[in-house]
C-alpha positions in Angstrom: 91.5 86.4 115.7 94.8 87.2 117.4 95.9 90.7 118.3 98.4 90.6 115.4 95.7 89.8 112.8 93.4 92.5 114.2 96.2 95.1 114.1 97.1 94.1 110.6 93.5 94.3 109.4 93.1 97.8 111.0 96.4 99.0 109.3 95.2 97.7 106.0 91.8 99.3 106.3 93.1 102.6 107.4 95.8 102.7 104.8 93.4 101.8 102.0 90.8 104.3 103.1 93.2 107.2 103.4 94.6 106.4 99.9 91.1 106.3 98.5 90.3 109.7 100.0 93.5 111.2 98.6 93.0 109.7 95.1 89.4 111.0 95.1 90.7 114.5 95.8 93.1 114.3 92.8 90.3 113.0 90.5 88.1 116.0 91.8 91.0 118.4 91.0 91.5 117.0 87.5 87.8 117.4 86.8 88.0 121.1 87.5 89.4 121.4 84.0 87.2 122.1 80.9 85.6 119.1 79.4 87.1 117.6 76.3 86.0 114.4 74.6 88.9 112.0 73.7 87.5 108.7 72.4 88.7 108.5 68.9 91.2 106.0 67.3 90.9 103.6 70.2 93.0 100.8 68.7 95.8 103.3 68.1 95.5 104.5 71.7 95.7 101.0 73.1 98.8 100.3 71.0 100.4 103.6 72.1 99.7 102.8 75.7 101.2 99.3 75.4 104.3 100.7 73.6 105.0 103.8 75.6 103.6 103.2 79.1 104.0 99.4 79.4 106.9 98.9 77.1 108.8 102.1 78.2 109.8 102.7 74.6 110.7 106.4 75.1 112.6 105.8 78.3 115.2 103.7 76.5 116.1 106.7 74.3 118.6 107.4 77.1 120.0 103.8 77.7 121.5 104.1 81.2 118.4 105.8 82.7 116.1 103.6 80.5 117.6 100.3 81.6 117.7 101.3 85.3 114.1 102.6 85.2 112.9 99.4 83.6 114.6 97.4 86.4 113.0 99.5 89.1 109.6 99.7 87.3 109.3 96.0 86.5 110.8 94.9 89.8 108.7 97.1 92.1 105.5 96.3 90.3 106.0 92.5 90.1 107.4 92.1 93.6 104.3 93.8 95.0 102.3 90.7 93.8 103.8 89.3 97.0 101.7 91.8 98.9 98.7 89.5 98.1 100.3 86.8 100.1 101.2 89.2 102.9 97.6 90.3 103.1 96.3 86.7 103.3 98.9 85.8 105.9 98.2 89.0 107.9 94.4 88.6 108.0 94.3 84.8 108.6 97.5 84.3 110.6 99.0 81.9 108.1 102.6 81.8 106.8 103.5 81.7 103.1 99.9 80.6 102.3 100.4 80.6 98.5 103.1 77.9 98.8 100.5 75.2 99.5 98.5 76.3 96.4 101.3 77.0 93.9 103.6 74.0 94.6 106.9 74.1 92.8 105.9 77.3 91.0 106.2 79.1 94.3 109.9 78.5 94.4 110.3 80.0 91.0 108.2 83.0 91.9 110.1 83.8 95.1 113.5 83.4 93.3 112.4 85.8 90.6 111.2 88.2 93.3 114.6 88.2 94.9 116.4 88.9 91.6 114.0 91.7 90.9 114.5 93.1 94.4 118.2 93.2 93.7 117.6 94.9 90.4 115.4 97.6 92.2 118.1 98.2 94.8 120.8 98.6 92.1 118.6 100.8 90.0 117.7 103.1 92.9 121.4 103.4 94.0 122.4 104.4 90.4 119.6 107.0 90.4 120.7 108.4 93.8 124.3 108.7 92.6 123.2 110.4 89.3 121.2 112.9 91.3 123.4 113.6 94.3 127.0 112.8 93.2 127.2 113.0 89.4 124.7 115.8 89.5 123.4 115.7 86.0 122.4 119.1 84.8 118.7 118.4 84.5 118.6 117.3 88.2 120.3 120.4 89.7 118.3 123.2 88.0 116.6 125.6 90.4 113.1 124.5 89.5 113.8 121.4 91.6 114.8 123.3 94.7 113.0 122.4 97.8 110.5 119.6 98.1 110.9 118.2 94.5 114.5 117.4 95.0 113.8 115.9 98.5 110.8 114.0 97.1 112.9 112.1 94.6 115.4 111.0 97.2 112.7 110.0 99.6 111.1 107.7 97.0 114.4 106.1 96.0 115.5 105.5 99.6 112.1 104.1 100.4 112.3 101.6 97.6 115.8 100.5 98.8 114.6 100.0 102.4 111.5 98.1 101.3 113.5 95.8 99.0 116.2 95.3 101.7 113.5 94.4 104.2 112.1 91.8 101.8 115.5 90.2 101.3 116.3 90.2 105.1 112.9 88.7 105.8 113.6 85.9 103.3 117.1 85.3 104.8 115.7 84.9 108.3 112.9 82.7 107.0 115.4 80.5 105.2 117.4 80.0 108.4 114.3 79.4 110.5 113.1 76.7 108.0 116.1 74.6 109.0 115.5 75.2 112.7 111.7 75.3 113.2 109.7 72.9 111.1 106.1 73.7 112.2 105.5 77.3 111.2 108.5 78.0 109.0 107.8 75.3 106.4 110.4 74.3 103.8 109.3 76.4 100.8 110.7 79.0 98.5 114.0 79.5 96.7 116.2 82.3 98.0 119.2 82.8 95.6 120.0 86.4 96.6 119.3 86.5 100.3 120.9 83.0 100.9 124.0 84.2 99.2 124.3 87.8 100.5 122.6 87.8 103.9 122.4 84.2 105.3 126.2 84.0 105.9 125.9 87.2 108.0 122.9 86.0 110.0 123.5 82.3 110.6 125.2 83.0 113.9 122.1 84.7 115.3 119.9 82.9 117.9 116.6 81.4 116.8 114.7 83.9 119.0 116.5 86.8 117.3 115.8 85.4 113.8 112.1 85.1 114.6 112.2 88.7 115.8 114.1 89.8 112.6 111.7 87.9 110.3 108.6 89.3 112.0 110.1 92.9 112.1 111.0 92.9 108.4 107.5 91.4 107.6 105.7 94.2 109.5 108.2 96.8 108.2 107.5 95.7 104.6 103.7 95.9 104.8 103.6 99.1 106.9 106.2 100.6 104.6 104.0 99.8 101.6 101.0 101.4 103.3 103.0 104.6 104.0 104.5 104.6 100.5 101.0 104.1 99.0 99.7 107.2 100.9 102.8 109.3 100.2 102.4 108.8 96.4 99.4 111.2 96.0 101.6 114.0 97.5 104.6 113.0 95.3 105.6 113.2 91.6 105.5 109.4 91.8 101.7 109.5 91.4 102.7 109.0 87.7 103.0 105.3 88.7 99.2 105.2 88.5 98.5 107.9 86.0 101.1 107.1 83.3 98.8 104.5 81.6 95.6 106.5 81.3 97.6 109.6 80.5 99.3 107.9 77.5 96.0 106.4 76.4 94.5 109.9 76.2 97.6 111.5 74.7 97.4 113.6 71.5 97.7 111.4 68.5 97.7 114.2 65.9 100.8 115.3 64.1 103.1 117.4 66.3 102.7 121.1 65.4 99.0 120.8 64.5 97.2 123.3 66.7 93.6 123.1 67.7 91.4 126.0 66.5 88.7 127.6 68.6 85.3 127.1 67.2 84.2 130.7 68.0 87.1 132.2 66.2 86.7 129.8 63.2 83.1 130.7 62.9 83.9 134.4 63.0 86.4 134.0 60.1 84.0 131.9 58.1 81.4 134.7 58.5 83.8 137.3 57.4 84.8 135.3 54.3 81.3 134.1 53.4 78.4 136.5 54.1 75.9 133.7 53.7 77.5 131.7 56.5 75.4 131.7 59.6 77.4 130.8 62.8 75.7 128.5 65.3 74.0 130.3 68.2 76.2 130.8 71.3 74.8 129.9 74.6 75.7 132.7 77.0 75.8 130.3 79.9 78.6 128.3 78.3 80.8 131.0 76.9 84.4 130.8 78.0 87.3 133.2 77.8 89.8 132.9 75.0 92.8 130.8 76.1 93.6 130.0 79.7 94.5 132.3 82.7 94.1 129.7 85.5 94.0 126.0 85.8 90.2 125.8 85.5 90.5 127.3 82.0 92.6 124.4 80.9 91.2 121.0 79.9 91.1 118.0 82.3 93.7 116.4 80.0 96.1 119.3 80.7 95.5 118.8 84.4 96.1 115.0 84.1 99.3 115.8 82.3 100.4 117.9 85.3 99.7 115.1 87.8 101.5 112.6 85.5 104.7 114.6 85.3 107.7 112.6 86.6 109.9 115.7 86.8 112.6 113.8 85.0 113.6 117.0 83.1 113.9 115.4 79.7 111.6 118.0 78.3 113.7 120.9 79.6 117.0 119.3 78.6 116.0 119.4 74.9 114.2 122.8 75.0 116.1 125.2 72.7 114.9 128.2 74.6 116.1 126.8 77.9 119.4 125.7 76.4 120.1 129.3 75.2 119.6 130.7 78.7 116.0 131.8 78.5 113.6 131.6 81.4 111.4 128.8 80.0 111.5 125.3 81.5 108.7 122.9 80.2 109.2 120.9 83.4 108.5 124.0 85.5 105.3 124.7 83.4 104.0 121.3 84.4 105.1 121.6 88.1 103.6 125.0 88.4 100.3 123.8 86.9 100.1 121.0 89.4 101.1 123.2 92.3 98.4 125.8 91.4 95.8 123.0 90.9 96.7 121.6 94.4 96.3 125.1 95.8 92.8 125.5 94.2 91.9 122.1 95.5 92.9 123.0 99.1 90.9 126.2 98.8 87.8 124.2 97.8 88.3 121.9 100.7 88.5 124.8 103.2 86.2 127.4 101.8 83.9 125.7 99.2 83.7 125.9 95.4 82.8 129.5 95.2 85.9 130.8 97.0 88.5 132.7 95.0 91.9 133.6 96.3 92.5 136.3 93.6 95.4 134.3 92.2 96.0 132.6 88.9 98.4 130.3 87.1 99.3 133.2 84.8 101.6 135.8 86.5 101.4 134.2 90.0 103.1 131.0 88.9 104.1 131.3 85.2 105.3 134.6 83.7 104.6 135.9 80.2 108.4 136.0 79.7 108.4 132.2 80.1 105.5 131.7 77.7 106.9 133.9 74.9 110.3 132.2 75.1 108.7 129.1 73.7 109.5 128.4 70.0 106.6 125.8 69.7 109.1 123.3 68.3 107.5 120.4 70.2 110.9 119.0 71.4 109.5 118.8 74.9 106.4 116.9 73.8 108.6 114.4 71.8 111.0 113.8 74.7 108.4 113.1 77.4 108.3 109.4 78.5 104.6 109.6 79.2 103.4 111.8 76.3 102.8 114.9 78.4 102.1 118.1 76.3 103.5 121.2 78.0 103.2 123.1 74.7 99.4 123.0 74.8 99.3 124.7 78.1 101.8 127.4 76.8 99.7 128.0 73.7 96.5 128.3 75.7 98.0 130.9 78.0 99.5 132.8 75.1 96.0 132.9 73.6 94.7 134.5 76.7 97.4 137.1 76.7 96.8 138.0 73.0 93.0 137.7 72.8 91.9 138.7 76.2 94.5 141.1 77.4 96.0 142.3 74.0 99.4 141.8 75.7 101.4 140.3 72.9 105.0 141.5 72.4 105.5 144.5 70.2 107.0 142.3 67.4 103.9 140.2 67.3 101.6 143.2 67.4 103.3 144.6 64.4 102.8 141.3 62.6 99.1 141.3 63.6 98.7 144.8 62.3 100.4 144.0 59.0 98.3 140.9 58.5 95.1 142.8 59.2 96.1 145.7 56.8 98.2 143.9 54.2 97.0 140.3 54.4 100.6 139.3 55.1 103.0 139.7 58.0 105.2 142.1 56.0 104.8 145.9 55.8 104.1 146.0 52.1 100.8 146.6 50.4 99.4 143.7 48.3 99.9 145.8 45.2 103.7 145.9 45.8 104.1 142.2 46.8 105.6 141.2 43.4 107.9 144.1 43.0 110.9 141.9 43.7 110.3 140.0 40.5 110.3 143.1 38.2 113.3 143.7 36.0 115.3 146.8 36.9 
């Protein structure tokens, strides 16, 4: 083995190991949520995943962003098939190993990679312009201040650099094929790099072209390893979680809320004296609703890690559009930030440590929660079927049922319902007075 192959293998092992460690931490964090079983309607779930996650059906609702995202998504995923060849070449010291196996199909594959690389670059440039020059409203709101705004730009620039390195590597390789026959064999079709870059590079010396090809090759693989290990710290972890998150998404009709069994049993017992509620295991009793991330379900926490921060949910939120404090995107970002904080506390101090903080009040205020109209617009708009409303409702439940901290208007309704069996301040005997003739 040469020094280059040893170095490549070490980089590959270190990058893969670090990525695995980071992913395991995220899985651990998601599992901090309450258990919930989601295994029903499997055929419908597979079809939903194919349509929404693979087919990007909800992205295309906004054509410009949808088309550009599909270009970037398809291009970046498919081009990274080329990483397989890079790994083989890096470990065994070969050059374009798959060409000898695939024959003429290899030319088609490389040509398609080049077109897709161009598509990725164009898409990322458009996204950068929309965020930083056009400044669409959903990309300049204050909930993106700080790292979230920088994160989006880092990812877009990284993809541009990686795709540019791929095209420059191919351009140098194309020129070297005509100058050095032994190592740089005549394979591949390079429609983009030969048209855009070869005219600029053909005056370079053979030595410089070898350096450029090798530099871009190393830059591409090291860049992918860095990109891979940056993803767990970024909103772009949705690249991996979008598919399972859509598979586990809520398939019930929007607006249908889940009831708590303990409350349902209490109501049944009140209405039917013969009803005997099941025994409650004191060890498994939970509070009503959610105060912190550990009170939410693992699906809620997966939603938080799957959030792309695209802002489509907030852009259609009627509460947000009328100037209220609520932003569904911020709800998901705050949930993820709090979960990350809890995970770091566990890493440093163990599972029993508490920092005396919670998602409610320290991250999300009651004012935000009560601004929600529960219209489900945010749920409908999300490209990966995230459900911010479920988190909002669970935290509202905690405020009402654990802290009796509902707004005065709701407390009045609760009192009327308890006393008059209706939300209005009229006794049942007077309920039909409106129909009497005067």
